[in-house]
C-alpha positions, 0 to 999 in steps of 0.5 A, spaced: 189 570 388 185 576 385 180 575 379 185 580 375 190 574 376 185 568 374 189 563 370 186 561 363 187 554 362 186 550 355 185 543 354 193 541 354 193 544 361 187 540 363 190 534 361 196 535 364 193 537 371 189 530 370 195 526 368 199 529 374 193 528 379 192 521 377 199 519 377 203 524 382 209 520 381 209 520 373 215 524 370 215 530 365 218 525 360 212 520 360 207 526 361 210 528 354 209 521 351 202 520 353 200 527 352 203 527 345 207 534 346 215 535 347 218 534 353 220 542 353 212 544 352 210 539 358 216 542 363 214 550 361 206 548 362 208 545 369 212 551 371 207 556 369 202 552 373 206 552 379 208 559 378 201 562 378 199 557 383 194 553 379 198 547 382 201 548 389 204 541 391 206 534 389 205 531 395 201 525 397 194 525 399 194 522 406 187 519 409 186 521 416 182 515 417 187 510 415 192 513 420 187 512 426 183 519 425 176 516 423 172 522 426 171 528 422 168 534 424 166 541 422 167 546 428 164 553 427 168 558 432 165 565 434 171 569 436 172 575 441 174 581 436 179 584 440 183 578 439 183 578 432 183 572 427 191 571 426 192 570 433 186 565 434 189 562 427 196 561 430 192 557 436 189 553 431 195 552 427 198 549 433 193 543 434 195 537 429 188 535 428 185 542 425 186 540 418 184 547 415 180 553 418 177 559 414 174 566 416 167 565 414 161 570 414 154 569 418 153 568 425 160 565 426 167 567 425 171 561 423 170 554 420 175 549 422 175 541 419 178 537 425 179 530 425 179 525 432 181 518 433 174 517 437 168 521 440 172 522 446 178 524 443 174 529 439 172 532 446 179 533 447 180 536 441 175 541 442 177 542 449 184 544 446 181 549 441 176 552 446 182 553 451 184 559 448 181 566 451 179 569 444 174 563 442 167 565 445 163 559 443 164 553 438 159 549 435 161 542 432 158 538 427 160 531 426 160 528 419 157 521 418 159 519 411 163 523 406 159 524 400 163 527 395 171 527 397 175 534 396 176 534 388 178 539 383 179 536 377 172 537 375 173 544 376 179 544 372 176 541 366 170 546 366 175 552 366 179 549 360 172 549 356 171 556 357 
């Protein structure tokens, strides 16, 4: 989304998003009751938030550690420019342990967040990543502890106050 398409959030939008984040299985009718607004208002706001990309999903948040993937790692990749980002991204997308990948600036080209069952398994995942001929170099950082989990609610609250 470009900055010309930035969605302005108000206090009701922020309260609705926070309620949905806290209780993902809550219905529109219950949201309207708790927020003190009409059901149609909640539905219209929710539809607008989804349509404009502010709310992009209603699925469960999965904990990789809870399903046996207790090692989190960040890997920077230097790629061969002739192979391009799209082909490397397609390779990475086929590896289930690659949770996300971002094009970055600096000495590397891509930053990936990956998970593994153990350090030995992490080596297997890294070997699978670097097996693609378009990847020239990888550098791995193992996360020891998560200090701040992925979050967006403070951002939503801040945006609604502006």
